[in-house]
N, C-alpha and C positions, 0 to 999 in steps of 0.2 A: 489508431497510431500506429497500429500493427499492419503490416504487408507480407503476407505468405505464399509463395510460389510454389508450384510443382516443380521439382528437380530431378526428373528420372521419374521411374514407375514407384518408387516407394520411399523415395525423399521429397523433403520439404525445404526451399531457403527461404529463412527470414530477411526479407528485403527491405523493411524498415520497422523499427519500434518505436514506442513512446519516448520523449526526450525525460531523462533521468531516469529511465532503467537500466543498473548497472549491467556490464556483460554477463557477469555470473547469475542473473536471473531469467535472461531472455528466455533460455531454453526450458526451465521449469514453469515458467509463467504460459508461453507456446504449449508446453504440453496440458496444463491445467485447462486452458480455455478450448484447444479441441478436444480434450474428454469432456469436459462440461458441455459442447455444444454436440457431442455424438448423441444421436437418439437410439439410445439401448432399449429402453421402455417407451414405448409409444404413449404411455400415459404418465409420464414422468413430467415435473414441472421445469421445462428448461430454461424458463427465464428467472426460477431462483436458481439453478445450475450454475446458469451464467452470471447472476449476482455475485454468486461464491466466487467464481473464479476472478472476477474482477476484484473482489477485496482482497483476496490473495495476491494479485498483481499489485495491487496498491502498496499492500505490507512489503513485498518483495522490493519495492522501488523505495520505500520511508528509508529516511536518515536513520542509521543504527547507532545504537549505545557506543560512546566515545568515538564517535566519528567526530574529525576537526572541522568546524566551520569557519568560514569567514563572517566577518561583522554585517556584512552584505546579503550572505546568505540566511544568516539568524532573522534579519530583518525583512528579507522577501518568505520565510517560511511564517513568521509573524502575522505579515499582512496576508497570505494565504489562509492561514487559520481563523482569520477574522472573517474573510468570506465565505467560511463554510455555514451550514445548514446544521449540523450539530457539534460545534467546536470542541465538546467537553471530552469528547470519547473518540478511539480509533473504530474502525470497521469491525474488530472483534468483540468492542465493548469495555475494552480498556480504558482507564481515565487518561486524560493527556493534562488536565488541568484539576488541582486540587485547592480547597480553599482551607487554609488554615487561620485559625485565630492567632492573633498577637503572643498572647499568652502562652500557647501550644511552641510557638517559635522559639519564645524567650527560653521556655523549659529546654528545648531542644540544644541550645548553646549553653545552656547553665548562666542563664542572664536575669533569672527571677531572683 
């Protein structure tokens, strides 16, 4: 989804970015991807480094806490979540879904 072009001797121009990547996230994500792709150590596992950079990019593009969403956006997120291979955790391993027994929910709201 990225298209990066040379723009002079020491400058790059980002000509295209993946849909949904906020303006403030473009530069850090591009820097991460370029750093991950750089072969500093010929024995380094490039695939792992690129995977980590892609996970950071996904996190940067994610909906953040307290973001206001339209009902249609919420529905689209839930549809997307349903299509994931591992819909219970983010790429960093943090839980996205929790299972709480009814009794625990009632206790939280002092309804027991």
